[in-house]
MMTF fields as JSON, N, C-alpha, C and O atoms, coordinates in Angstrom:
{
  "mmtfVersion": "1.0.0",
  "mmtfProducer": "UNKNOWN",
  "numBonds": 463,
  "numAtoms": 464,
  "numGroups": 116,
  "numChains": 1,
  "numModels": 1,
  "chainsPerModel": [1],
  "groupsPerChain": [116],
  "chainIdList": ["A"],
  "bondAtomList": [4, 2, 8, 6, 12, 10, 16, 14, 20, 18, 24, 22, 28, 26, 32, 30, 36, 34, 40, 38, 44, 42, 48, 46, 52, 50, 56, 54, 60, 58, 64, 62, 68, 66, 72, 70, 76, 74, 80, 78, 84, 82, 88, 86, 92, 90, 96, 94, 100, 98, 104, 102, 108, 106, 112, 110, 116, 114, 120, 118, 124, 122, 128, 126, 132, 130, 136, 134, 140, 138, 144, 142, 148, 146, 152, 150, 156, 154, 160, 158, 164, 162, 168, 166, 172, 170, 176, 174, 180, 178, 184, 182, 188, 186, 192, 190, 196, 194, 200, 198, 204, 202, 208, 206, 212, 210, 216, 214, 220, 218, 224, 222, 228, 226, 232, 230, 236, 234, 240, 238, 244, 242, 248, 246, 252, 250, 256, 254, 260, 258, 264, 262, 268, 266, 272, 270, 276, 274, 280, 278, 284, 282, 288, 286, 292, 290, 296, 294, 300, 298, 304, 302, 308, 306, 312, 310, 316, 314, 320, 318, 324, 322, 328, 326, 332, 330, 336, 334, 340, 338, 344, 342, 348, 346, 352, 350, 356, 354, 360, 358, 364, 362, 368, 366, 372, 370, 376, 374, 380, 378, 384, 382, 388, 386, 392, 390, 396, 394, 400, 398, 404, 402, 408, 406, 412, 410, 416, 414, 420, 418, 424, 422, 428, 426, 432, 430, 436, 434, 440, 438, 444, 442, 448, 446, 452, 450, 456, 454, 460, 458],
  "bondOrderList": [1, 1, 1, 1, 1, 1, 1, 1, 1, 1, 1, 1, 1, 1, 1, 1, 1, 1, 1, 1, 1, 1, 1, 1, 1, 1, 1, 1, 1, 1, 1, 1, 1, 1, 1, 1, 1, 1, 1, 1, 1, 1, 1, 1, 1, 1, 1, 1, 1, 1, 1, 1, 1, 1, 1, 1, 1, 1, 1, 1, 1, 1, 1, 1, 1, 1, 1, 1, 1, 1, 1, 1, 1, 1, 1, 1, 1, 1, 1, 1, 1, 1, 1, 1, 1, 1, 1, 1, 1, 1, 1, 1, 1, 1, 1, 1, 1, 1, 1, 1, 1, 1, 1, 1, 1, 1, 1, 1, 1, 1, 1, 1, 1, 1, 1],
  "groupList": [{"groupName": "GLN", "atomNameList": ["N", "CA", "C", "O"], "elementList": ["N", "C", "C", "O"], "formalChargeList": [0, 0, 0, 0], "bondAtomList": [1, 0, 2, 1, 3, 2], "bondOrderList": [1, 1, 2], "singleLetterCode": "Q", "chemCompType": "L-PEPTIDE LINKING"}, {"groupName": "LEU", "atomNameList": ["N", "CA", "C", "O"], "elementList": ["N", "C", "C", "O"], "formalChargeList": [0, 0, 0, 0], "bondAtomList": [1, 0, 2, 1, 3, 2], "bondOrderList": [1, 1, 2], "singleLetterCode": "L", "chemCompType": "L-PEPTIDE LINKING"}, {"groupName": "GLU", "atomNameList": ["N", "CA", "C", "O"], "elementList": ["N", "C", "C", "O"], "formalChargeList": [0, 0, 0, 0], "bondAtomList": [1, 0, 2, 1, 3, 2], "bondOrderList": [1, 1, 2], "singleLetterCode": "E", "chemCompType": "L-PEPTIDE LINKING"}, {"groupName": "ASP", "atomNameList": ["N", "CA", "C", "O"], "elementList": ["N", "C", "C", "O"], "formalChargeList": [0, 0, 0, 0], "bondAtomList": [1, 0, 2, 1, 3, 2], "bondOrderList": [1, 1, 2], "singleLetterCode": "D", "chemCompType": "L-PEPTIDE LINKING"}, {"groupName": "SER", "atomNameList": ["N", "CA", "C", "O"], "elementList": ["N", "C", "C", "O"], "formalChargeList": [0, 0, 0, 0], "bondAtomList": [1, 0, 2, 1, 3, 2], "bondOrderList": [1, 1, 2], "singleLetterCode": "S", "chemCompType": "L-PEPTIDE LINKING"}, {"groupName": "GLY", "atomNameList": ["N", "CA", "C", "O"], "elementList": ["N", "C", "C", "O"], "formalChargeList": [0, 0, 0, 0], "bondAtomList": [1, 0, 2, 1, 3, 2], "bondOrderList": [1, 1, 2], "singleLetterCode": "G", "chemCompType": "PEPTIDE LINKING"}, {"groupName": "VAL", "atomNameList": ["N", "CA", "C", "O"], "elementList": ["N", "C", "C", "O"], "formalChargeList": [0, 0, 0, 0], "bondAtomList": [1, 0, 2, 1, 3, 2], "bondOrderList": [1, 1, 2], "singleLetterCode": "V", "chemCompType": "L-PEPTIDE LINKING"}, {"groupName": "PRO", "atomNameList": ["N", "CA", "C", "O"], "elementList": ["N", "C", "C", "O"], "formalChargeList": [0, 0, 0, 0], "bondAtomList": [1, 0, 2, 1, 3, 2], "bondOrderList": [1, 1, 2], "singleLetterCode": "P", "chemCompType": "L-PEPTIDE LINKING"}, {"groupName": "ARG", "atomNameList": ["N", "CA", "C", "O"], "elementList": ["N", "C", "C", "O"], "formalChargeList": [0, 0, 0, 0], "bondAtomList": [1, 0, 2, 1, 3, 2], "bondOrderList": [1, 1, 2], "singleLetterCode": "R", "chemCompType": "L-PEPTIDE LINKING"}, {"groupName": "CYS", "atomNameList": ["N", "CA", "C", "O"], "elementList": ["N", "C", "C", "O"], "formalChargeList": [0, 0, 0, 0], "bondAtomList": [1, 0, 2, 1, 3, 2], "bondOrderList": [1, 1, 2], "singleLetterCode": "C", "chemCompType": "L-PEPTIDE LINKING"}, {"groupName": "ALA", "atomNameList": ["N", "CA", "C", "O"], "elementList": ["N", "C", "C", "O"], "formalChargeList": [0, 0, 0, 0], "bondAtomList": [1, 0, 2, 1, 3, 2], "bondOrderList": [1, 1, 2], "singleLetterCode": "A", "chemCompType": "L-PEPTIDE LINKING"}, {"groupName": "THR", "atomNameList": ["N", "CA", "C", "O"], "elementList": ["N", "C", "C", "O"], "formalChargeList": [0, 0, 0, 0], "bondAtomList": [1, 0, 2, 1, 3, 2], "bondOrderList": [1, 1, 2], "singleLetterCode": "T", "chemCompType": "L-PEPTIDE LINKING"}, {"groupName": "ASN", "atomNameList": ["N", "CA", "C", "O"], "elementList": ["N", "C", "C", "O"], "formalChargeList": [0, 0, 0, 0], "bondAtomList": [1, 0, 2, 1, 3, 2], "bondOrderList": [1, 1, 2], "singleLetterCode": "N", "chemCompType": "L-PEPTIDE LINKING"}, {"groupName": "PHE", "atomNameList": ["N", "CA", "C", "O"], "elementList": ["N", "C", "C", "O"], "formalChargeList": [0, 0, 0, 0], "bondAtomList": [1, 0, 2, 1, 3, 2], "bondOrderList": [1, 1, 2], "singleLetterCode": "F", "chemCompType": "L-PEPTIDE LINKING"}, {"groupName": "TRP", "atomNameList": ["N", "CA", "C", "O"], "elementList": ["N", "C", "C", "O"], "formalChargeList": [0, 0, 0, 0], "bondAtomList": [1, 0, 2, 1, 3, 2], "bondOrderList": [1, 1, 2], "singleLetterCode": "W", "chemCompType": "L-PEPTIDE LINKING"}, {"groupName": "LYS", "atomNameList": ["N", "CA", "C", "O"], "elementList": ["N", "C", "C", "O"], "formalChargeList": [0, 0, 0, 0], "bondAtomList": [1, 0, 2, 1, 3, 2], "bondOrderList": [1, 1, 2], "singleLetterCode": "K", "chemCompType": "L-PEPTIDE LINKING"}, {"groupName": "TYR", "atomNameList": ["N", "CA", "C", "O"], "elementList": ["N", "C", "C", "O"], "formalChargeList": [0, 0, 0, 0], "bondAtomList": [1, 0, 2, 1, 3, 2], "bondOrderList": [1, 1, 2], "singleLetterCode": "Y", "chemCompType": "L-PEPTIDE LINKING"}, {"groupName": "ILE", "atomNameList": ["N", "CA", "C", "O"], "elementList": ["N", "C", "C", "O"], "formalChargeList": [0, 0, 0, 0], "bondAtomList": [1, 0, 2, 1, 3, 2], "bondOrderList": [1, 1, 2], "singleLetterCode": "I", "chemCompType": "L-PEPTIDE LINKING"}, {"groupName": "MET", "atomNameList": ["N", "CA", "C", "O"], "elementList": ["N", "C", "C", "O"], "formalChargeList": [0, 0, 0, 0], "bondAtomList": [1, 0, 2, 1, 3, 2], "bondOrderList": [1, 1, 2], "singleLetterCode": "M", "chemCompType": "L-PEPTIDE LINKING"}],
  "groupTypeList": [0, 1, 0, 1, 2, 3, 4, 5, 5, 5, 1, 6, 0, 7, 5, 5, 4, 1, 8, 1, 4, 9, 10, 10, 4, 3, 4, 11, 10, 3, 6, 12, 10, 13, 10, 14, 13, 8, 0, 6, 7, 2, 15, 2, 16, 2, 1, 6, 5, 9, 1, 11, 6, 12, 11, 5, 11, 11, 3, 16, 8, 3, 4, 6, 15, 5, 8, 13, 11, 17, 4, 8, 3, 12, 10, 2, 12, 11, 6, 16, 1, 0, 18, 12, 12, 1, 15, 7, 2, 3, 11, 10, 6, 16, 16, 9, 16, 17, 16, 1, 10, 5, 11, 16, 16, 14, 5, 8, 5, 11, 0, 6, 11, 6, 4, 4],
  "groupIdList": [1, 2, 3, 4, 5, 6, 7, 8, 9, 10, 11, 12, 13, 14, 15, 16, 17, 18, 19, 20, 21, 22, 23, 24, 25, 26, 27, 28, 29, 30, 31, 32, 33, 34, 35, 36, 37, 38, 39, 40, 41, 42, 43, 44, 45, 46, 47, 48, 49, 50, 51, 52, 53, 54, 55, 56, 57, 58, 59, 60, 61, 62, 63, 64, 65, 66, 67, 68, 69, 70, 71, 72, 73, 74, 75, 76, 77, 78, 79, 80, 81, 82, 83, 84, 85, 86, 87, 88, 89, 90, 91, 92, 93, 94, 95, 96, 97, 98, 99, 100, 101, 102, 103, 104, 105, 106, 107, 108, 109, 110, 111, 112, 113, 114, 115, 116],
  "secStructList": [7, 7, 7, 3, 3, 3, 3, 7, 7, 3, 3, 3, 7, 6, 6, 7, 7, 3, 3, 3, 3, 3, 3, 3, 1, 1, 7, 7, 6, 6, 7, 1, 3, 3, 3, 3, 3, 3, 3, 7, 6, 6, 1, 7, 7, 3, 3, 3, 3, 3, 3, 3, 6, 6, 6, 6, 3, 3, 3, 3, 7, 4, 4, 4, 6, 6, 6, 3, 3, 3, 3, 3, 3, 4, 4, 4, 6, 3, 3, 3, 3, 3, 3, 7, 1, 7, 7, 4, 4, 4, 7, 3, 3, 3, 3, 3, 3, 3, 3, 3, 6, 6, 3, 3, 3, 3, 7, 7, 7, 3, 3, 3, 3, 3, 7, 7],
  "xCoordList": [0.833, 0.0, 0.876, 1.88, 0.483, 1.256, 1.274, 0.24, 2.436, 2.569, 3.176, 4.026, 2.706, 3.165, 3.81, 3.315, 4.898, 5.571, 5.722, 6.451, 5.005, 5.095, 6.301, 6.668, 6.908, 8.006, 8.177, 7.557, 9.017, 9.347, 8.687, 8.971, 7.82, 7.176, 8.138, 9.271, 7.658, 8.494, 7.935, 6.799, 8.754, 8.392, 9.035, 10.239, 8.237, 8.746, 8.086, 6.949, 8.799, 8.24, 7.299, 7.433, 6.358, 5.497, 6.336, 7.329, 5.911, 6.654, 7.687, 8.255, 7.932, 8.918, 8.379, 7.23, 9.232, 8.878, 9.219, 10.127, 8.465, 8.758, 8.423, 7.569, 9.096, 8.71, 8.416, 9.286, 7.18, 6.779, 7.011, 6.851, 7.385, 7.591, 6.694, 6.377, 6.297, 5.502, 6.117, 5.96, 6.812, 7.494, 6.626, 6.161, 6.417, 5.624, 6.528, 7.665, 5.997, 6.793, 6.88, 7.654, 6.076, 6.065, 5.882, 5.746, 5.879, 5.791, 4.517, 3.439, 4.667, 3.514, 3.164, 2.391, 3.725, 3.519, 2.054, 1.634, 1.27, -0.13, -1.114, -2.318, -0.604, -1.48, -2.401, -1.981, -3.663, -4.659, -4.642, -4.846, -4.398, -4.408, -3.564, -3.495, -2.926, -2.185, -2.864, -3.416, -2.811, -3.381, -2.705, -2.056, -2.873, -2.471, -3.691, -4.432, -3.874, -4.911, -4.225, -3.045, -4.983, -4.478, -5.61, -6.79, -5.204, -6.189, -5.626, -4.477, -6.471, -6.157, -7.038, -8.094, -6.607, -7.384, -8.839, -9.144, -9.717, -11.159, -11.798, -12.926, -11.096, -11.68, -11.588, -10.824, -12.38, -12.388, -11.134, -10.454, -10.875, -9.791, -10.115, -11.263, -9.098, -9.239, -8.393, -7.25, -8.964, -8.174, -7.322, -7.844, -6.018, -5.103, -4.93, -5.007, -4.698, -4.507, -4.428, -4.198, -4.618, -4.576, -3.983, -4.008, -3.455, -2.902, -3.567, -3.457, -4.255, -4.925, -4.003, -3.64, -3.63, -2.561, -2.975, -2.207, -4.161, -4.486, -4.662, -4.543, -4.945, -5.058, -3.834, -3.606, -3.05, -1.883, -2.221, -1.381, -3.448, -3.874, -3.748, -3.826, -3.556, -3.544, -4.63, -5.04, -5.062, -6.067, -5.772, -5.311, -6.046, -5.719, -6.885, -7.691, -6.954, -7.944, -7.535, -6.354, -8.527, -8.273, -7.213, -6.402, -7.219, -6.327, -4.85, -3.987, -4.543, -3.133, -2.721, -1.552, -3.657, -3.324, -2.239, -2.274, -1.283, -0.165, 0.947, 2.021, 0.696, 1.727, 2.182, 3.345, 1.281, 1.589, 1.631, 0.889, 2.513, 2.628, 2.838, 3.701, 2.033, 2.202, 3.003, 2.771, 3.937, 4.702, 5.02, 4.834, 5.49, 5.785, 7.096, 7.521, 7.721, 8.927, 8.686, 8.806, 8.353, 8.037, 9.236, 9.103, 10.4, 11.596, 11.85, 12.382, 11.45, 11.662, 10.391, 10.386, 9.302, 8.011, 7.634, 7.204, 7.798, 7.601, 6.743, 6.87, 5.891, 5.115, 5.474, 5.729, 5.49, 5.934, 4.831, 3.941, 4.926, 4.105, 5.051, 5.536, 5.303, 6.132, 5.235, 4.248, 5.576, 4.755, 5.597, 6.606, 5.176, 5.887, 5.008, 3.789, 5.641, 4.919, 3.917, 2.734, 4.41, 3.525, 2.926, 3.548, 1.704, 0.959, 0.578, 0.497, 0.348, -0.042, -1.256, -1.354, -2.163, -3.354, -3.061, -3.941, -1.835, -1.426, -1.003, -0.749, -0.927, -0.539, -1.534, -2.737, -1.022, -1.875, -0.989, 0.224, -1.608, -0.948, -1.304, -2.474, -0.302, -0.491, -0.335, 0.58, -1.263, -1.299, -1.268, -1.995, -0.444, -0.518, -1.539, -1.873, -2.004, -3.107, -2.867, -2.506, -3.071, -2.93, -4.151, -4.618, -4.651, -5.75, -5.201, -4.751, -5.246, -4.634, -5.542, -5.835, -5.971, -6.748, -7.916, -8.151, -8.641, -9.844, -9.617, -10.561, -8.399, -8.087, -7.435, -6.664, -7.782, -7.206, -6.095, -6.222, -5.018, -3.905, -3.564, -3.588, -3.247, -2.935, -1.575, -1.172, -0.873, 0.308, -0.088, -1.263, 0.887, 0.617, 0.58, 0.148, 1.024, 0.956, 2.264, 3.094, 2.422, 3.594, 3.126, 2.347, 3.608, 3.141, 3.848, 5.072, 3.063, 3.584, 3.087, 1.883, 4.007, 3.663, 4.285, 5.499, 3.437, 3.881, 3.685, 2.558, 4.793, 4.707, 5.993, 7.079, 5.84, 7.012, 7.477, 8.461],
  "yCoordList": [-1.179, 0.0, 1.241, 1.31, 2.214, 3.44, 4.158, 4.275, 4.637, 5.426, 6.767, 6.883, 7.788, 9.148, 9.705, 9.491, 10.407, 11.03, 12.52, 12.948, 13.304, 14.759, 15.245, 14.665, 16.305, 16.915, 18.359, 18.804, 19.082, 20.443, 21.528, 22.711, 21.145, 22.148, 22.735, 22.278, 23.762, 24.386, 25.723, 26.074, 26.462, 27.791, 28.817, 28.77, 29.732, 30.753, 32.085, 32.119, 33.168, 34.488, 34.89, 34.404, 35.764, 36.276, 36.843, 37.539, 36.527, 36.931, 35.922, 36.05, 34.927, 33.907, 32.847, 32.902, 31.876, 30.807, 29.448, 29.305, 28.47, 27.077, 26.252, 26.634, 25.125, 24.179, 22.837, 22.216, 22.421, 21.125, 20.053, 20.286, 18.892, 17.755, 16.601, 16.423, 15.835, 14.635, 13.522, 13.482, 12.628, 11.537, 10.292, 9.855, 9.734, 8.507, 7.286, 7.328, 6.198, 4.98, 4.198, 3.248, 4.611, 3.916, 4.931, 6.127, 4.474, 5.366, 6.199, 5.71, 7.454, 8.346, 8.617, 9.528, 7.837, 8.084, 7.979, 8.648, 7.158, 6.936, 7.68, 7.429, 8.585, 9.332, 10.234, 10.871, 10.285, 11.11, 12.559, 13.493, 12.725, 14.067, 14.108, 13.141, 15.244, 15.541, 16.743, 17.611, 16.772, 17.926, 18.111, 17.208, 19.286, 19.588, 20.126, 20.965, 19.629, 20.112, 20.66, 20.406, 21.412, 21.859, 21.858, 21.932, 21.772, 21.767, 22.478, 22.27, 23.329, 23.908, 23.211, 22.682, 23.207, 22.483, 22.922, 24.113, 21.959, 22.162, 22.776, 23.265, 22.754, 23.22, 22.123, 21.169, 22.277, 21.276, 21.401, 22.426, 20.333, 20.366, 21.366, 21.489, 22.067, 22.988, 22.481, 22.064, 22.523, 22.222, 23.442, 24.527, 23.256, 24.363, 24.51, 25.616, 23.401, 23.427, 22.019, 21.063, 21.902, 20.586, 20.683, 21.732, 19.573, 19.451, 18.251, 17.125, 18.504, 17.432, 16.989, 17.78, 15.727, 15.266, 15.264, 15.722, 14.764, 14.599, 15.924, 15.985, 16.983, 18.3, 19.164, 20.167, 18.765, 19.561, 20.864, 21.758, 20.977, 22.246, 22.218, 21.167, 23.378, 23.544, 24.532, 25.402, 24.372, 25.273, 25.439, 24.512, 26.637, 26.965, 27.696, 28.339, 27.581, 28.382, 29.838, 30.159, 30.712, 32.13, 32.719, 33.541, 32.304, 32.939, 32.635, 33.308, 31.637, 31.308, 31.547, 31.379, 31.932, 32.174, 33.226, 34.27, 32.922, 33.834, 33.668, 34.252, 32.87, 32.661, 31.206, 30.936, 30.272, 28.843, 28.217, 28.617, 27.227, 26.528, 25.036, 24.633, 24.228, 22.775, 22.334, 22.792, 21.448, 20.875, 19.41, 18.958, 18.702, 17.28, 16.918, 17.557, 15.905, 15.352, 13.854, 13.121, 13.41, 11.991, 11.1, 9.995, 11.587, 10.767, 10.476, 9.428, 11.443, 11.294, 10.847, 10.683, 10.648, 10.276, 11.233, 10.814, 12.502, 13.516, 14.656, 15.049, 15.163, 16.359, 17.429, 17.125, 18.668, 19.768, 20.819, 20.934, 21.568, 22.758, 23.883, 23.943, 24.768, 25.932, 27.022, 27.404, 27.52, 28.528, 29.773, 29.742, 30.852, 32.129, 33.153, 33.0, 34.191, 35.273, 34.712, 35.055, 33.867, 33.206, 34.194, 35.184, 33.894, 34.739, 33.92, 32.693, 34.594, 33.844, 32.939, 31.878, 33.341, 32.522, 31.272, 30.435, 31.145, 29.902, 28.831, 27.689, 29.188, 28.219, 27.069, 27.279, 25.855, 24.665, 23.432, 23.535, 22.286, 21.041, 20.811, 20.838, 20.589, 20.41, 18.928, 18.246, 18.463, 17.057, 16.949, 17.66, 16.077, 15.805, 14.69, 13.906, 14.662, 13.78, 13.346, 14.149, 12.085, 11.547, 10.707, 9.921, 10.879, 10.054, 9.186, 9.69, 7.885, 6.948, 5.739, 5.033, 5.519, 4.317, 4.099, 2.984, 5.164, 5.051, 5.014, 4.799, 5.217, 5.177, 6.485, 7.089, 6.909, 8.124, 7.749, 6.812, 8.504, 8.297, 9.627, 10.676, 9.569, 10.77, 10.64, 9.56, 11.775, 11.824, 12.001, 12.188, 11.941, 12.066, 13.506, 13.787, 14.417, 15.824, 16.389, 15.692, 17.675, 18.408, 19.772, 20.447, 20.169, 21.405, 22.613, 22.64, 23.596, 24.893, 25.944, 26.074, 26.69, 27.761, 29.053, 29.148, 30.039, 31.34, 32.335, 32.667, 32.798, 33.666, 34.464, 33.999, 35.673, 36.49, 36.316, 36.931],
  "zCoordList": [0.0, 0.0, 0.0, 0.709, -0.802, -0.907, 0.431, 1.089, 0.838, 2.051, 1.7, 0.817, 2.428, 2.183, 3.447, 4.554, 3.275, 4.405, 4.148, 3.254, 4.966, 4.87, 5.655, 6.676, 5.172, 5.915, 5.479, 4.513, 6.194, 5.802, 6.622, 6.432, 7.52, 8.356, 9.37, 9.52, 10.064, 11.069, 11.489, 11.171, 12.208, 12.672, 11.755, 11.502, 11.265, 10.357, 10.703, 11.175, 10.468, 10.722, 9.591, 8.468, 9.88, 8.807, 7.66, 7.873, 6.458, 5.273, 4.822, 3.737, 5.642, 5.293, 4.363, 3.924, 4.071, 3.135, 3.727, 4.545, 3.288, 3.586, 2.355, 1.554, 2.211, 1.178, 1.846, 2.456, 1.712, 2.236, 1.181, -0.018, 1.65, 0.757, 1.162, 2.338, 0.187, 0.446, -0.39, -1.61, 0.282, -0.397, -0.38, 0.673, -1.546, -1.668, -1.656, -2.124, -1.111, -0.985, -2.294, -2.412, -3.275, -4.557, -5.67, -5.41, -6.872, -8.031, -8.004, -7.667, -8.364, -8.486, -9.948, -10.242, -10.854, -12.274, -12.682, -13.626, -11.995, -12.371, -11.47, -11.516, -10.661, -9.754, -10.547, -11.513, -10.135, -10.814, -10.324, -11.1, -9.041, -8.481, -7.222, -6.463, -7.018, -5.79, -5.135, -5.811, -3.835, -3.148, -1.801, -1.273, -1.274, 0.096, 0.837, 0.326, 2.032, 2.928, 4.174, 4.414, 4.955, 6.24, 7.255, 6.914, 8.506, 9.572, 10.789, 11.179, 11.386, 12.679, 13.697, 13.35, 14.964, 15.976, 16.016, 15.969, 16.104, 16.245, 15.003, 15.062, 13.901, 12.647, 11.604, 11.745, 10.56, 9.506, 8.633, 8.609, 7.939, 6.965, 5.86, 5.431, 5.414, 4.279, 3.12, 3.304, 1.942, 0.764, 0.441, 0.187, 0.453, 0.156, -1.346, -1.882, -2.017, -3.455, -4.001, -3.261, -5.287, -5.912, -7.3, -7.942, -7.737, -9.085, -9.734, -9.249, -10.831, -11.568, -12.688, -13.558, -12.66, -13.529, -14.995, -15.84, -15.322, -16.738, -17.464, -18.688, -16.718, -17.34, -17.066, -17.742, -16.07, -15.711, -15.034, -14.938, -14.564, -13.976, -12.455, -11.818, -11.914, -10.469, -10.054, -10.822, -8.854, -8.302, -6.82, -6.155, -6.315, -4.932, -4.284, -4.956, -2.961, -2.262, -2.384, -2.512, -2.343, -2.62, -1.7, -2.127, -0.45, 0.525, 0.284, 0.849, -0.544, -0.792, -2.241, -2.586, -3.082, -4.491, -4.614, -3.962, -5.462, -5.668, -4.655, -4.804, -3.616, -2.591, -2.526, -2.227, -2.8, -2.693, -4.082, -4.98, -4.247, -5.512, -5.268, -4.488, -5.948, -5.894, -7.111, -8.23, -6.87, -7.97, -7.642, -6.513, -8.631, -8.431, -9.092, -10.055, -8.576, -9.167, -9.287, -8.305, -10.464, -10.652, -10.393, -9.866, -10.768, -10.589, -9.115, -8.751, -8.268, -6.823, -6.111, -4.891, -6.877, -6.27, -5.148, -4.073, -5.412, -4.387, -4.933, -6.093, -4.095, -4.425, -3.399, -2.234, -3.839, -3.011, -2.877, -3.719, -1.803, -1.631, -1.241, -0.111, -2.187, -1.916, -1.36, -1.989, -0.188, 0.487, 0.703, 1.408, 0.097, 0.219, 0.913, 0.99, 1.412, 2.075, 3.096, 3.083, 3.952, 4.913, 5.897, 6.281, 6.289, 7.215, 8.456, 8.392, 9.569, 10.778, 10.557, 11.173, 9.7, 9.459, 8.642, 8.444, 8.171, 7.491, 8.497, 8.116, 9.754, 10.775, 10.813, 10.963, 10.677, 10.64, 10.506, 10.32, 10.604, 10.2, 8.741, 8.36, 7.949, 6.512, 6.159, 6.619, 5.325, 4.928, 3.412, 2.718, 2.912, 1.481, 1.238, 2.126, 0.018, -0.36, -1.794, -2.654, -2.028, -3.38, -3.705, -2.881, -4.893, -5.384, -6.507, -7.536, -6.295, -7.226, -7.383, -6.418, -8.588, -8.937, -7.992, -7.528, -7.713, -6.912, -5.418, -4.657, -4.983, -3.55, -3.137, -3.881, -1.894, -1.345, -0.361, 0.428, -0.435, 0.487, 1.14, 0.496, 2.432, 3.194, 3.856, 4.286, 3.928, 4.75, 6.2, 6.513, 7.08, 8.506, 8.968, 10.086, 8.132, 8.463, 8.959, 9.543, 8.708, 9.181, 9.661, 8.988, 10.828, 11.456, 10.861, 10.742, 10.495, 10.056, 11.024, 11.249, 11.592, 12.524, 12.026, 11.844, 11.812, 11.333, 12.471, 12.839, 13.016, 14.191, 14.323, 13.978, 14.83, 15.09, 16.537, 16.947]
}
Protein backbone atom coordinates (compact mmCIF):
# COMPACT_ATOMS: atom_id res chain seq x y z
CA UNK A 1 0.00 0.00 0.00
CA UNK A 2 1.26 3.44 -0.91
CA UNK A 3 2.57 5.43 2.05
CA UNK A 4 3.16 9.15 2.18
CA UNK A 5 5.57 11.03 4.40
CA UNK A 6 5.10 14.76 4.87
CA UNK A 7 8.01 16.92 5.92
CA UNK A 8 9.35 20.44 5.80
CA UNK A 9 7.18 22.15 8.36
CA UNK A 10 8.49 24.39 11.07
CA UNK A 11 8.39 27.79 12.67
CA UNK A 12 8.75 30.75 10.36
CA UNK A 13 8.24 34.49 10.72
CA UNK A 14 5.50 36.28 8.81
CA UNK A 15 6.65 36.93 5.27
CA UNK A 16 8.92 33.91 5.29
CA UNK A 17 8.88 30.81 3.13
CA UNK A 18 8.76 27.08 3.59
CA UNK A 19 8.71 24.18 1.18
CA UNK A 20 6.78 21.12 2.24
CA UNK A 21 7.59 17.76 0.76
CA UNK A 22 5.50 14.64 0.45
CA UNK A 23 7.49 11.54 -0.40
CA UNK A 24 5.62 8.51 -1.67
CA UNK A 25 6.79 4.98 -0.98
CA UNK A 26 6.07 3.92 -4.56
CA UNK A 27 5.79 5.37 -8.03
CA UNK A 28 3.51 8.35 -8.49
CA UNK A 29 3.52 8.08 -12.27
CA UNK A 30 -0.13 6.94 -12.37
CA UNK A 31 -1.48 9.33 -9.75
CA UNK A 32 -4.66 11.11 -10.81
CA UNK A 33 -4.41 14.07 -8.48
CA UNK A 34 -2.18 15.54 -5.79
CA UNK A 35 -3.38 17.93 -3.15
CA UNK A 36 -2.47 19.59 0.10
CA UNK A 37 -4.91 20.11 2.93
CA UNK A 38 -4.48 21.86 6.24
CA UNK A 39 -6.19 21.77 9.57
CA UNK A 40 -6.16 23.91 12.68
CA UNK A 41 -7.38 22.48 15.98
CA UNK A 42 -11.16 22.16 16.25
CA UNK A 43 -11.68 23.22 12.65
CA UNK A 44 -12.39 21.28 9.51
CA UNK A 45 -9.79 20.37 6.97
CA UNK A 46 -9.24 22.99 4.28
CA UNK A 47 -8.17 22.22 0.76
CA UNK A 48 -5.10 24.36 0.16
CA UNK A 49 -4.51 23.43 -3.46
CA UNK A 50 -4.58 20.59 -5.91
CA UNK A 51 -2.90 19.45 -9.08
CA UNK A 52 -4.93 17.43 -11.57
CA UNK A 53 -2.56 15.27 -13.53
CA UNK A 54 -4.49 14.60 -16.74
CA UNK A 55 -5.06 18.30 -17.34
CA UNK A 56 -1.88 19.56 -15.71
CA UNK A 57 -3.87 22.25 -13.98
CA UNK A 58 -3.54 23.54 -10.47
CA UNK A 59 -6.07 25.27 -8.30
CA UNK A 60 -5.72 26.97 -4.93
CA UNK A 61 -7.94 28.38 -2.26
CA UNK A 62 -8.27 32.13 -2.62
CA UNK A 63 -6.33 32.94 0.52
CA UNK A 64 -3.13 31.31 -0.79
CA UNK A 65 -3.32 32.17 -4.49
CA UNK A 66 -0.17 33.83 -5.67
CA UNK A 67 1.73 32.66 -2.59
CA UNK A 68 1.59 28.84 -2.69
CA UNK A 69 2.63 26.53 -5.51
CA UNK A 70 2.20 22.77 -5.89
CA UNK A 71 4.70 20.87 -7.97
CA UNK A 72 5.79 17.28 -8.43
CA UNK A 73 8.93 15.35 -9.17
CA UNK A 74 8.04 11.99 -10.65
CA UNK A 75 11.60 10.77 -10.59
CA UNK A 76 11.66 11.29 -6.82
CA UNK A 77 8.01 10.28 -6.27
CA UNK A 78 7.60 13.52 -4.39
CA UNK A 79 5.11 16.36 -4.43
CA UNK A 80 5.93 19.77 -3.01
CA UNK A 81 4.11 22.76 -1.63
CA UNK A 82 6.13 25.93 -1.92
CA UNK A 83 4.75 28.53 0.49
CA UNK A 84 5.89 32.13 0.22
CA UNK A 85 4.92 35.27 2.07
CA UNK A 86 3.53 33.21 4.91
CA UNK A 87 0.96 34.74 7.21
CA UNK A 88 -0.04 33.84 10.78
CA UNK A 89 -3.35 32.52 9.46
CA UNK A 90 -1.43 29.90 7.49
CA UNK A 91 -0.54 28.22 10.77
CA UNK A 92 -1.88 24.67 10.64
CA UNK A 93 -0.95 21.04 10.20
CA UNK A 94 -0.49 20.41 6.51
CA UNK A 95 -1.30 17.06 4.93
CA UNK A 96 -0.52 15.81 1.48
CA UNK A 97 -3.11 13.78 -0.36
CA UNK A 98 -2.93 11.55 -3.38
CA UNK A 99 -5.75 10.05 -5.38
CA UNK A 100 -4.63 6.95 -7.23
CA UNK A 101 -6.75 4.32 -8.94
CA UNK A 102 -9.84 5.05 -6.91
CA UNK A 103 -8.09 5.18 -3.55
CA UNK A 104 -7.21 8.12 -1.34
CA UNK A 105 -3.90 8.30 0.49
CA UNK A 106 -2.94 10.77 3.19
CA UNK A 107 0.31 11.82 4.75
CA UNK A 108 0.62 12.07 8.51
CA UNK A 109 0.96 15.82 8.46
CA UNK A 110 3.59 18.41 9.18
CA UNK A 111 3.14 21.41 11.46
CA UNK A 112 3.58 24.89 10.06
CA UNK A 113 3.66 27.76 12.52
CA UNK A 114 3.88 31.34 11.33
CA UNK A 115 4.71 33.67 14.19
CA UNK A 116 7.01 36.49 15.09
